[in-house]
C-alpha positions as CSV (number, residue, x, y, z in Angstrom):
1,M,167.5,-33.0,172.6
2,R,170.3,-31.2,174.4
3,L,172.6,-31.6,171.5
4,R,170.2,-30.1,169.1
5,G,169.7,-27.1,171.5
6,A,173.4,-26.6,171.8
7,I,173.9,-26.7,168.1
8,V,171.1,-24.2,167.5
9,L,172.6,-21.9,170.2
10,L,176.1,-22.2,168.6
11,L,174.6,-21.3,165.2
12,V,172.8,-18.3,166.6
13,V,176.0,-17.1,168.3
14,A,177.9,-17.7,165.0
15,A,175.4,-15.6,163.1
16,F,175.9,-12.8,165.6
17,F,179.6,-12.8,165.2
18,A,179.5,-13.3,161.5
19,A,177.3,-10.2,161.1
20,G,179.2,-8.3,163.8
21,P,181.1,-6.0,161.4
22,W,177.9,-5.0,159.7
23,L,176.1,-4.5,163.0
24,G,179.0,-2.4,164.3
25,C,179.0,-0.3,161.2
26,V,175.2,0.3,161.1
27,A,174.8,1.2,164.8
28,P,178.2,2.5,166.1
29,P,178.0,2.4,170.0
30,L,179.1,6.0,170.4
31,S,176.9,7.6,167.6
32,G,174.2,8.6,170.0
33,A,171.7,8.9,167.2
34,P,168.4,7.1,167.8
35,L,167.5,4.4,165.3
36,G,165.4,5.6,162.4
37,T,167.2,8.9,161.9
38,M,168.6,10.1,158.7
39,F,172.1,9.4,160.0
40,N,171.4,5.8,160.6
41,T,169.6,5.4,157.3
42,V,172.6,6.7,155.4
43,L,174.8,4.4,157.5
44,L,172.6,1.4,156.7
45,R,172.9,2.1,153.0
46,A,176.7,2.8,153.2
47,C,177.4,-0.3,155.3
48,T,175.4,-2.6,153.1
49,Y,176.1,-1.2,149.6
50,G,179.2,1.0,150.1
51,G,179.7,4.5,149.0
52,T,178.3,7.6,150.7
53,E,177.3,11.1,149.9
54,F,179.3,12.5,152.9
55,S,182.4,14.5,152.5
56,T,184.3,15.0,155.8
57,G,187.4,17.2,155.8
58,G,187.9,16.9,152.1
59,Q,187.8,13.2,152.3
60,Q,185.0,11.2,150.6
61,G,183.1,8.9,152.9
62,F,183.4,8.1,156.6
63,P,186.7,8.1,158.3
64,G,187.8,4.5,159.1
65,F,185.2,3.0,156.8
66,T,186.6,0.1,154.8
67,G,183.8,-0.8,152.5
68,P,180.5,-2.6,152.3
69,Y,179.8,-5.4,154.7
70,W,177.0,-7.1,152.8
71,G,179.0,-10.4,152.8
72,N,179.0,-10.4,156.6
73,L,175.3,-9.8,156.6
74,L,174.6,-12.7,154.1
75,V,176.7,-15.1,156.1
76,G,174.9,-14.1,159.3
77,I,171.5,-14.7,157.7
78,A,172.7,-18.0,156.3
79,Y,173.7,-19.1,159.9
80,L,170.2,-18.1,161.1
81,V,168.5,-20.0,158.4
82,V,170.5,-23.1,159.2
83,A,169.7,-22.7,162.9
84,V,166.0,-22.6,162.2
85,F,166.3,-25.6,159.9
86,V,168.2,-27.6,162.6
87,A,165.6,-26.5,165.3
88,R,162.6,-27.5,163.2
89,T,163.8,-30.8,161.7
90,K,163.3,-34.1,163.5
91,R,166.2,-35.9,161.9
92,A,168.7,-37.6,164.3
93,L,172.0,-35.8,164.6
């Protein structure tokens, strides 16, 4: 039972770190914008799909933005799905 709990915990932590770049892009710690504002909606779209409508200083997009992080999000979701599967199955490990 402890082994199963440890594996589930490790999978949840792995999901967090796998989706970390996407989470950091969507809600930058210093943005100060409350969730649900137009700024965060545009960031959510840009971080997931790439491309923005912003133009800052003659430069298209956000400064320091390297592209969409949808792959990180999918891997994080996959880790969570596996964690739920491990937690709910009764098979011996």
